[in-house]
C-alpha positions in Angstrom: 15.2 -39.7 -42.8 11.7 -37.8 -43.3 10.6 -38.9 -39.9 13.7 -37.4 -38.5 13.2 -34.1 -40.2 9.6 -33.8 -39.0 10.7 -34.7 -35.5 13.5 -31.9 -35.6 11.0 -29.3 -37.3 8.5 -30.2 -34.4 11.2 -29.7 -31.8 12.2 -26.2 -33.3 8.6 -25.0 -33.5 8.2 -26.0 -29.9 11.1 -24.4 -28.7 10.1 -21.2 -30.6 6.8 -21.2 -29.0 8.1 -21.6 -25.7 10.5 -18.5 -26.1 7.4 -16.6 -27.2 5.6 -17.8 -24.1 8.6 -16.9 -21.9 8.9 -13.5 -23.6 5.3 -12.7 -22.9 5.2 -13.9 -19.2 5.4 -11.3 -16.6 8.9 -11.2 -14.9 10.1 -9.9 -11.5 13.5 -8.3 -11.0 15.0 -6.3 -8.1 14.9 -2.5 -8.1 16.2 0.0 -5.5 16.0 3.6 -4.3 19.1 5.1 -2.9 18.6 7.4 0.2 20.8 9.3 2.3 20.6 6.6 5.1 20.7 3.6 2.9 19.1 1.6 0.1 15.3 1.1 0.0 14.7 -2.3 -1.8 11.7 -3.2 -3.8 10.6 -5.5 -6.7 9.8 -4.5 -10.4 6.9 -6.7 -11.8 6.9 -6.3 -15.8 4.1 -7.4 -18.2 5.0 -9.5 -21.1 4.9 -8.6 -24.7 5.5 -4.7 -24.6 8.3 -2.5 -24.9 6.7 0.2 -22.9 3.8 0.0 -20.2 2.1 2.2 -17.6 3.6 1.5 -14.1 2.0 1.5 -10.7 3.7 2.3 -7.4 2.3 0.0 -4.6 2.7 1.4 -1.1 2.4 -1.1 1.9 0.5 -0.4 5.1 1.8 0.5 8.6 4.0 -1.4 10.9 6.4 -4.2 9.9 4.4 -4.7 6.7 6.8 -5.8 3.7 6.4 -5.3 -0.1 4.3 -8.3 -0.4 1.7 -7.3 2.2 2.9 -9.5 4.9 3.5 -8.6 8.5 6.2 -9.7 10.8 3.8 -9.5 13.7 1.7 -12.3 12.4 2.5 -15.8 11.5 2.6 -17.1 7.9 1.9 -14.9 4.7 -1.0 -13.5 2.9 0.9 -12.0 -0.2 -1.9 -9.8 -1.0 0.3 -7.0 -2.4 2.2 -9.7 -4.4 -1.0 -11.0 -5.8 -2.1 -7.3 -6.6 1.2 -6.9 -8.6 0.7 -10.2 -10.4 -2.9 -9.2 -11.4 -1.6 -5.9 -12.7 0.9 -7.7 -14.8 -1.6 -9.8 -16.3 -3.6 -6.6 -17.4 -0.6 -5.0 -18.8 0.6 -2.9 -16.1 4.1 -2.8 -14.6 4.5 -2.2 -10.9 6.9 -1.6 -8.1 6.4 -2.6 -4.6 9.0 -2.0 -1.9 10.0 -2.4 1.7 9.8 0.6 3.5 12.7 1.9 5.8 13.4 -0.3 8.6 11.4 -3.3 7.1 12.7 -6.4 5.8 15.3 -6.0 3.0 15.3 -2.3 3.6 16.1 -2.5 7.4 19.6 -1.1 7.1 18.0 2.0 5.8 16.2 2.8 9.0 16.4 6.0 10.7 17.0 6.2 14.6 13.3 6.2 15.9 13.8 9.8 17.3 14.9 11.0 13.8 12.1 9.4 11.8 9.1 11.3 10.6 6.0 10.4 8.7 7.2 12.7 5.9 10.2 10.3 5.5 7.9 7.8 4.1 6.1 10.2 1.9 9.4 11.5 0.6 10.5 8.0 -0.3 7.4 7.2 -2.2 7.7 10.5 -4.0 11.3 9.6 -4.8 10.1 6.3 -6.2 7.5 8.0 -8.4 10.3 10.4 -9.6 12.5 7.5 -10.5 9.8 5.6 -12.4 8.7 8.7 -14.4 12.3 9.1 -15.7 12.5 5.5 -16.7 11.9 5.3 -20.5 10.3 1.7 -20.2 7.2 3.3 -18.4 4.6 5.4 -19.8 2.1 7.0 -17.1 2.3 6.3 -13.5 -0.4 5.4 -10.9 -0.2 5.0 -7.1 -2.2 2.6 -5.1 -1.8 2.7 -1.4 -3.1 0.2 1.2 -4.0 0.9 4.8 -1.6 3.6 6.2 0.1 3.4 2.8 -3.1 5.1 1.3 -2.1 8.3 3.0 1.6 7.9 2.2 0.7 7.3 -1.3 -1.9 10.1 -1.5 0.8 12.6 -0.4 3.2 11.2 -2.6 0.9 11.3 -5.7 0.3 15.1 -4.9 3.8 15.8 -4.3 5.3 14.0 -7.4 2.6 14.2 -9.9 0.9 10.8 -10.4 -1.6 10.3 -13.3 -4.0 8.4 -10.9 -4.4 7.2 -7.3 -6.2 4.3 -5.8 -7.1 4.1 -2.0 -7.3 0.6 -0.6 -8.6 0.3 2.9 -7.5 3.9 3.6 -9.0 6.0 6.5 -10.4 9.6 6.3 -9.9 10.8 9.9 -6.8 12.2 11.1 -4.5 9.8 13.4 -5.7 11.4 16.7 -9.4 10.5 15.7 -8.4 7.1 14.9 -6.4 6.5 18.2 -9.3 7.9 20.3 -11.8 5.5 18.7 -9.6 2.6 19.3 -8.9 3.6 23.0 -12.7 4.3 23.7 -14.0 2.4 26.5 -11.0 0.5 27.0 -9.0 2.8 29.5 -9.8 3.3 33.1 -11.0 7.0 33.5 -7.6 8.4 34.8 -5.8 6.8 32.1 -8.4 8.0 29.5 -7.8 11.4 30.7 -4.1 11.1 30.4 -4.5 9.7 26.8 -6.7 12.5 25.8 -4.2 15.1 27.3 -1.4 13.5 25.3 -3.3 13.3 22.0 -4.4 16.9 22.4 -1.0 18.1 22.9 0.7 16.0 20.0 -2.0 17.3 17.6 -0.9 20.9 18.4 2.6 19.9 17.6 3.8 19.9 21.3 5.8 17.0 22.7 4.6 15.7 26.1 7.0 15.1 29.1 4.7 13.4 31.5 3.7 9.9 30.0 2.2 7.3 32.4 4.1 3.9 32.2 0.9 2.2 30.9 1.0 4.5 28.0 4.7 4.6 27.4 4.8 2.1 24.5 2.7 4.3 22.4 3.8 7.7 23.5 7.4 7.3 24.5 9.4 10.5 24.0 11.4 9.1 21.1 8.3 8.4 19.1 6.5 11.6 19.8 8.3 13.7 17.0 7.0 11.0 14.3 3.4 11.1 15.8 3.4 15.0 15.7 4.6 14.9 12.0 1.8 12.3 11.2 -1.0 13.7 13.1 -0.8 17.1 10.8 -2.4 15.1 8.1 -6.0 14.4 7.8 -6.7 12.1 4.6 -10.0 13.5 4.1 -8.6 17.1 3.7 -5.7 15.7 1.5 -7.7 13.6 -0.9 -9.6 16.8 -2.1 -6.3 18.4 -3.0 -5.4 15.7 -5.6 -5.7 16.8 -9.2 -6.0 13.4 -10.8 -8.5 10.4 -10.9 -9.1 8.9 -7.6 -10.5 5.3 -6.8 -11.8 4.6 -3.4 -12.0 0.9 -2.4 -13.3 -0.6 0.9 -14.4 -4.2 1.9 -17.4 -4.7 4.3 -15.6 -7.5 6.5 -12.5 -5.4 7.1 -12.0 -5.4 10.9 -9.6 -2.8 11.1 -11.1 -0.1 8.7 -14.9 0.5 8.5 -17.0 1.3 5.3 -17.7 4.8 7.0 -14.1 5.8 6.2 -14.3 5.2 2.5 -17.8 7.1 2.6 -16.0 10.1 4.2 -13.3 10.1 1.6 -16.0 10.1 -1.0 -17.8 12.9 0.6 -14.5 14.9 0.7 -13.9 14.2 -3.2 -17.3 13.8 -4.7 -15.8 13.1 -8.0 -14.1 10.0 -7.0 -15.1 6.6 -7.9 -16.1 4.6 -4.7 -16.3 0.7 -4.7 -17.5 -1.1 -1.6 -16.6 -4.6 -1.8 -19.1 -7.1 -0.1 -17.1 -9.7 1.9 -13.7 -8.2 1.3 -11.5 -7.9 4.4 -8.3 -5.7 5.1 -5.8 -7.9 3.3 -8.1 -8.0 0.1 -9.4 -11.4 0.7 -13.1 -12.7 0.4 -14.2 -13.7 3.9 -17.4 -13.8 5.9 -18.0 -11.4 8.8 -16.5 -14.0 11.3 -13.9 -12.6 14.0 -11.8 -15.9 13.4 -11.9 -16.1 9.7 -10.6 -12.8 8.8 -7.6 -13.3 11.2 -7.0 -16.5 9.6 -6.9 -15.1 6.2 -4.2 -12.7 7.3 -1.7 -15.9 7.1 -3.2 -17.9 4.0 -1.2 -17.3 0.9 -3.4 -19.9 -1.0 -6.6 -17.6 -0.4 -7.0 -15.3 -3.6 -7.6 -11.7 -3.8 -11.3 -10.8 -3.8 -12.8 -11.5 -7.2 -14.4 -8.2 -7.5 -11.2 -6.2 -6.6 -8.9 -6.4 -9.7 -11.4 -5.9 -12.4 -12.4 -2.7 -10.8 -9.0 -1.3 -10.3 -7.8 -2.2 -13.7 -11.0 -0.8 -15.2 -10.3 2.4 -13.2 -6.7 2.5 -14.4 -7.6 1.9 -18.1 -10.4 4.5 -17.9 -8.0 7.0 -16.3 -5.9 6.6 -19.7 -3.0 4.9 -18.1 
């Protein structure tokens, strides 16, 4: 009889311990933002063991990149932004990451291409910030933007009043300058001249009627309003306007964004913290400077985040009193 009581007591203790562990474990749940054109879907990641927590809005990069950091243009997954949310939760931070309009679960919220503007993405991010700031579960709020999401997040942080901002692999130059560098030496002279003519016009806010067939995919008439709305923003100029602590992070093996971009952001905002991470690529993984390895890592969810990244990000957020 005594043995039976001991066994029952042991089972009760183990069950209670399991409940405590489950309560302390980070949990994910769906969260949504209603817009005039449809629902933008996201994931709320909660840390365990606290009634209130600071929250971080994570803004994904360009193209068909989803809330987890995966692109429909590439095979497999890298899960970089999901890993980022997991690491934040382990450090006591809640987070929200979301599929932008037209992407993954938010596909139905897409606007017609001719109606879409860069500011649409900024307004959505600002609306997320406002929503989270109203939520009594959260204390202060920070924004982390990755790649093109760094500019979206920067503008939204300024617009909606975040407490801190982190740029991951963000550029300093305006879109026109970036496109000129990407095309430099790759177009025949006549087409290069057309490219410059189009870029110069769009930068001045003027649509272009004559677009060569070879450049139509990039400068088709229906996408020109979006490009005009995008080109008015130069990240190096906008980061200087932020009234909050700023962390700028860039990896040395990023084949999409160079270290000089982070250095230019730092020059524009001298009081920002700058972290150059040796061996970190564009999807925040540790890889050598090898043309094949960085691309392979874009589709490898087993490869963890660079070990220097999250200690620096978490340290910055805590120092910013989040």
